[in-house]
C-alpha positions in Angstrom: 3.1 -39.3 -51.5 1.2 -36.3 -52.1 -1.1 -38.2 -54.8 -1.7 -40.8 -51.0 -2.2 -37.5 -49.0 -4.2 -36.0 -51.3 -6.8 -38.6 -52.2 -7.2 -39.3 -48.4 -8.2 -35.4 -47.9 -10.8 -36.0 -50.5 -12.1 -39.2 -49.2 -12.8 -37.0 -45.6 -14.4 -34.6 -47.6 -17.2 -37.3 -49.0 -18.3 -38.5 -46.1 -18.3 -35.6 -44.0 -21.1 -33.2 -44.2 -20.5 -29.3 -43.7 -23.7 -29.0 -42.1 -24.4 -31.8 -39.2 -19.9 -32.1 -38.1 -19.7 -30.1 -34.7 -17.2 -30.7 -31.8 -20.1 -33.0 -29.9 -20.0 -33.6 -26.2 -16.4 -33.3 -25.5 -15.6 -29.7 -27.5 -18.6 -28.8 -25.1 -17.1 -30.4 -21.8 -13.9 -28.7 -22.7 -15.6 -25.7 -23.7 -17.4 -25.1 -20.2 -14.1 -25.9 -18.7 -11.6 -23.7 -19.9 -15.1 -21.0 -19.2 -14.5 -22.5 -15.6 -10.9 -21.7 -14.8 -11.5 -18.7 -16.2 -14.2 -17.0 -14.7 -12.3 -18.3 -11.4 -9.3 -17.1 -12.4 -11.1 -13.7 -12.7 -12.4 -14.1 -9.1 -8.7 -15.2 -7.4 -7.2 -12.1 -9.2 -10.1 -9.3 -7.7 -9.5 -10.9 -4.7 -5.4 -10.5 -4.8 -6.2 -7.1 -5.8 -8.6 -5.7 -2.9 -6.8 -7.9 -0.7 -3.4 -5.7 -1.9 -5.1 -2.5 -1.7 -6.4 -3.0 1.6 -2.9 -3.8 3.0 -1.9 0.0 1.0 -4.4 1.8 2.5 -3.8 0.5 5.9 0.6 1.1 5.4 -0.1 4.6 4.6 -2.5 4.7 7.4 -0.2 3.0 10.3 2.8 5.7 8.5 0.3 8.3 9.1 0.1 7.8 13.3 3.3 7.0 13.8 4.5 10.4 12.1 1.5 12.6 13.9 2.8 10.4 17.1 6.5 11.3 16.0 5.6 15.1 15.8 3.6 14.1 18.8 6.6 13.1 20.9 9.0 16.5 19.6 6.1 19.0 20.7 6.3 17.4 24.2 9.8 17.3 24.5 10.3 20.7 23.0 7.2 22.1 26.0 9.3 19.9 28.6 12.2 21.0 27.2 10.5 24.8 27.7 8.6 24.4 31.0 11.7 22.6 32.4 13.8 25.5 31.5 11.6 28.0 33.3 11.9 26.0 36.4 15.4 25.8 36.7 15.3 29.9 35.4 13.0 30.3 39.0 16.0 28.1 40.8 18.8 29.9 40.0 17.0 33.1 40.7 14.9 35.1 38.0 12.2 37.3 38.5 9.4 35.3 38.1 6.8 37.4 39.4 7.8 39.4 36.7 5.6 37.7 34.7 1.8 38.5 34.8 -0.5 34.5 34.9 -3.8 35.8 33.6 -6.4 35.8 36.3 -9.8 35.7 35.6 -12.5 39.2 34.8 -14.2 40.2 38.2 -17.9 40.5 37.7 -18.2 43.7 35.9 -15.3 43.5 33.9 -15.9 42.5 30.3 -13.5 40.6 28.5 
């Protein structure tokens, strides 16, 4: 069995000239197709990474806006509560006249 295999290999080696053996047109086409597929996969990868990065930036921006809105609402509520408290104090009979209100300086006064 080994003898037949060795004789087939020797016969093939004798027929092939190592200087003229090439993969041929089939090898070129397969290599070109593999290269094209790799290029297209790389393009798709870059597109998906870019899209993911943009989504992350937008998510962070929206979270910041929502947090600012919540802080603004809580600040507005606290101001509203303070104003409501002052109004209620005036109704109850607190001395509102004792609170100085800012006035504009007269013509000859410096600030």
